[in-house]
DORO-663881 format. One record per residue (C-alpha): residue number from 0; x, y, z. Coordinates in nm, 3 decimals. Each point is the difference from the previous one (the first is absolute). Layout:
N
{NUM,{X,Y,Z}}
...
END
This chain:
223
{0,{-0.279,4.480,-6.640}}
{1,{-0.244,0.279,-0.082}}
{2,{-0.078,0.241,0.275}}
{3,{-0.364,0.003,-0.109}}
{4,{-0.044,-0.349,0.123}}
{5,{-0.088,-0.032,0.363}}
{6,{0.055,-0.289,0.224}}
{7,{-0.320,-0.172,0.119}}
{8,{-0.102,0.090,0.350}}
{9,{-0.139,-0.241,0.252}}
{10,{-0.285,0.111,0.232}}
{11,{0.004,-0.151,0.338}}
{12,{-0.338,-0.112,0.134}}
{13,{-0.111,0.142,0.334}}
{14,{-0.011,-0.263,0.268}}
{15,{-0.349,-0.122,0.088}}
{16,{-0.124,0.093,0.346}}
{17,{0.037,-0.271,0.249}}
{18,{-0.335,-0.137,0.108}}
{19,{-0.036,0.011,0.371}}
{20,{-0.196,-0.271,0.165}}
{21,{-0.215,0.117,0.294}}
{22,{-0.024,-0.203,0.309}}
{23,{-0.310,-0.194,0.105}}
{24,{-0.076,0.253,0.277}}
{25,{-0.021,0.274,-0.261}}
{26,{-0.277,-0.181,-0.188}}
{27,{-0.179,-0.082,0.323}}
{28,{-0.003,0.370,0.092}}
{29,{-0.124,0.091,-0.348}}
{30,{-0.290,-0.243,0.028}}
{31,{-0.076,0.119,0.353}}
{32,{-0.006,0.365,-0.110}}
{33,{-0.223,-0.085,-0.294}}
{34,{-0.251,-0.182,0.222}}
{35,{0.003,0.286,0.254}}
{36,{-0.072,0.253,-0.275}}
{37,{-0.286,-0.207,-0.139}}
{38,{-0.155,-0.052,0.344}}
{39,{0.031,0.372,0.076}}
{40,{-0.172,0.087,-0.327}}
{41,{-0.281,-0.247,0.070}}
{42,{-0.052,0.138,0.353}}
{43,{-0.001,0.358,-0.130}}
{44,{-0.247,-0.095,-0.273}}
{45,{-0.235,-0.166,0.250}}
{46,{0.024,0.299,0.237}}
{47,{-0.072,0.253,-0.276}}
{48,{-0.294,-0.209,-0.124}}
{49,{-0.150,-0.023,0.349}}
{50,{0.055,0.374,0.049}}
{51,{-0.174,0.079,-0.329}}
{52,{-0.297,-0.228,0.073}}
{53,{-0.027,0.138,0.354}}
{54,{0.007,0.357,-0.130}}
{55,{-0.282,-0.073,-0.244}}
{56,{-0.206,-0.164,0.276}}
{57,{0.049,0.300,0.231}}
{58,{-0.091,0.243,-0.279}}
{59,{-0.319,-0.191,-0.085}}
{60,{-0.096,-0.014,0.369}}
{61,{0.063,0.374,0.035}}
{62,{-0.217,0.076,-0.304}}
{63,{-0.287,-0.209,0.138}}
{64,{0.017,0.138,0.356}}
{65,{0.099,0.365,-0.042}}
{66,{-0.293,0.225,0.090}}
{67,{-0.174,0.194,-0.274}}
{68,{-0.170,0.330,0.065}}
{69,{-0.377,0.000,0.043}}
{70,{-0.197,0.077,-0.313}}
{71,{-0.252,0.275,0.065}}
{72,{-0.267,0.080,-0.261}}
{73,{-0.305,0.228,-0.010}}
{74,{-0.305,-0.197,-0.108}}
{75,{-0.254,0.278,0.060}}
{76,{-0.012,0.374,0.074}}
{77,{-0.326,0.200,-0.005}}
{78,{-0.110,0.358,0.080}}
{79,{-0.378,0.032,-0.034}}
{80,{-0.149,0.338,-0.091}}
{81,{0.311,0.124,-0.178}}
{82,{-0.220,0.138,-0.280}}
{83,{-0.208,0.209,0.242}}
{84,{0.106,0.353,0.105}}
{85,{-0.114,-0.056,0.359}}
{86,{0.135,-0.354,0.027}}
{87,{0.258,0.107,0.259}}
{88,{-0.277,0.025,0.262}}
{89,{-0.025,-0.381,0.012}}
{90,{0.343,-0.076,-0.144}}
{91,{0.143,-0.346,0.051}}
{92,{0.265,-0.223,-0.155}}
{93,{-0.029,-0.376,-0.003}}
{94,{0.285,-0.223,-0.113}}
{95,{0.109,-0.361,-0.009}}
{96,{0.364,-0.108,0.018}}
{97,{0.134,-0.347,-0.078}}
{98,{0.312,-0.122,0.183}}
{99,{0.168,-0.301,-0.160}}
{100,{0.268,-0.221,0.157}}
{101,{0.176,-0.172,-0.290}}
{102,{0.261,-0.180,0.214}}
{103,{0.004,-0.379,0.019}}
{104,{0.130,-0.034,0.354}}
{105,{0.006,0.351,0.152}}
{106,{-0.296,0.152,0.183}}
{107,{-0.071,0.360,0.100}}
{108,{-0.101,0.150,0.333}}
{109,{-0.182,0.330,-0.065}}
{110,{-0.024,0.248,0.289}}
{111,{-0.158,0.348,0.011}}
{112,{-0.127,0.008,-0.358}}
{113,{-0.117,0.350,-0.102}}
{114,{-0.122,0.168,-0.318}}
{115,{0.051,0.363,-0.109}}
{116,{-0.166,0.173,-0.295}}
{117,{0.183,0.288,-0.172}}
{118,{-0.107,0.246,-0.263}}
{119,{0.275,0.205,-0.162}}
{120,{0.236,-0.114,0.278}}
{121,{-0.230,0.132,0.274}}
{122,{-0.162,-0.243,0.242}}
{123,{-0.381,0.003,-0.015}}
{124,{-0.071,-0.304,0.218}}
{125,{0.143,-0.284,0.203}}
{126,{-0.129,-0.303,0.185}}
{127,{0.126,-0.320,0.166}}
{128,{-0.061,-0.304,-0.220}}
{129,{0.060,-0.279,0.250}}
{130,{0.187,-0.039,0.328}}
{131,{0.200,-0.310,-0.088}}
{132,{-0.023,-0.329,-0.187}}
{133,{0.218,-0.285,-0.124}}
{134,{0.010,-0.079,-0.371}}
{135,{0.105,-0.350,-0.098}}
{136,{0.211,-0.075,-0.308}}
{137,{-0.184,-0.003,-0.333}}
{138,{-0.290,0.194,0.148}}
{139,{-0.209,0.301,-0.106}}
{140,{-0.167,0.233,0.252}}
{141,{-0.256,0.267,-0.086}}
{142,{-0.010,0.320,0.206}}
{143,{-0.281,0.253,-0.044}}
{144,{-0.099,0.325,0.167}}
{145,{-0.224,0.305,-0.035}}
{146,{0.132,0.349,0.084}}
{147,{-0.263,0.255,0.098}}
{148,{-0.078,0.245,0.274}}
{149,{0.296,0.056,0.231}}
{150,{0.226,-0.233,-0.204}}
{151,{-0.041,0.210,-0.316}}
{152,{0.104,0.363,-0.036}}
{153,{-0.186,0.131,-0.307}}
{154,{-0.152,0.348,-0.008}}
{155,{-0.169,0.204,-0.273}}
{156,{0.331,0.144,-0.125}}
{157,{0.160,-0.340,-0.046}}
{158,{-0.316,-0.137,-0.154}}
{159,{0.010,0.286,-0.251}}
{160,{0.356,-0.100,-0.097}}
{161,{-0.114,-0.362,-0.033}}
{162,{-0.266,0.114,-0.245}}
{163,{0.253,0.195,-0.206}}
{164,{0.199,-0.319,-0.051}}
{165,{-0.326,-0.186,-0.043}}
{166,{-0.085,0.232,-0.293}}
{167,{0.322,-0.116,-0.170}}
{168,{-0.117,-0.361,0.024}}
{169,{0.178,-0.145,0.306}}
{170,{0.094,0.079,0.359}}
{171,{0.324,-0.158,0.122}}
{172,{0.050,-0.092,0.366}}
{173,{0.273,-0.186,0.184}}
{174,{-0.076,-0.271,0.253}}
{175,{0.285,-0.085,0.238}}
{176,{-0.010,-0.312,0.214}}
{177,{0.250,-0.027,0.285}}
{178,{0.062,-0.289,0.239}}
{179,{0.259,-0.153,0.228}}
{180,{0.097,-0.338,-0.145}}
{181,{0.193,-0.298,0.130}}
{182,{0.103,-0.294,-0.219}}
{183,{-0.055,-0.352,0.135}}
{184,{0.188,-0.308,-0.123}}
{185,{-0.077,-0.316,0.198}}
{186,{0.092,0.092,0.360}}
{187,{0.205,0.307,-0.098}}
{188,{-0.145,0.354,0.010}}
{189,{0.174,0.306,-0.141}}
{190,{0.013,0.341,0.161}}
{191,{-0.277,0.250,-0.076}}
{192,{0.019,0.200,-0.323}}
{193,{-0.221,0.294,-0.097}}
{194,{-0.164,-0.064,-0.336}}
{195,{-0.131,0.272,-0.230}}
{196,{-0.226,-0.066,-0.300}}
{197,{-0.062,0.299,-0.229}}
{198,{-0.295,-0.042,-0.235}}
{199,{-0.101,0.260,-0.259}}
{200,{-0.367,-0.036,-0.093}}
{201,{-0.214,0.191,-0.247}}
{202,{-0.379,0.026,0.015}}
{203,{-0.233,0.101,-0.281}}
{204,{-0.308,0.221,-0.028}}
{205,{-0.217,-0.237,0.200}}
{206,{0.255,-0.015,0.283}}
{207,{0.095,-0.362,-0.076}}
{208,{0.354,-0.126,-0.050}}
{209,{0.116,0.004,-0.361}}
{210,{0.104,-0.322,-0.172}}
{211,{0.359,0.124,-0.028}}
{212,{0.027,0.010,0.381}}
{213,{-0.201,-0.310,0.090}}
{214,{0.214,-0.283,0.138}}
{215,{0.310,0.209,-0.061}}
{216,{0.298,-0.110,0.207}}
{217,{0.115,0.257,0.255}}
{218,{0.359,0.103,0.064}}
{219,{0.117,-0.175,0.320}}
{220,{0.310,0.098,0.196}}
{221,{0.132,-0.022,0.357}}
{222,{0.149,0.255,0.238}}
END
């Protein structure tokens, strides 16, 4: 027999794994666990949905009820005699301020409302506007005053400086309105806050407010 010839080899097959049959209690527990998981997922889904809807409802309510700041605008500002060298002898400043409450459900209590007029950051007059009043939601209130005599501090030197700016085409003043404000929502009242409204206003050669300053919204902040 040739050595190059090899005897056939036989490969033994690996034994198949023995299938194990689970008991009935095993399948009952599997079904029970599956139902518990599904119920837990459903409950979690319902809870998260309610939480999401509730959060949106609270956010919308907060947007509709949160108080907005008052909107203060200057509708008129006038200094007669600004084109006259001796106008300071009868100097006066008249102005009209518009206070707007844009809230839908929040009202304002205004207390101790005062107005101050500044020129180059120096006070030249002040006056009380009104003692107190209540402003309902979606309401506009007009406040007007005339400063003259003891309420207005304008002498010949200041009037001369006015006229220097007047020669350039415009004189710029600043009107500040201050007040103590409380917010009212239904039966709830907030604590008192001091409001400041800073309004830059320019007048022309005839002493009347320029179009660029008319109905211009003032900067409002609280301290």
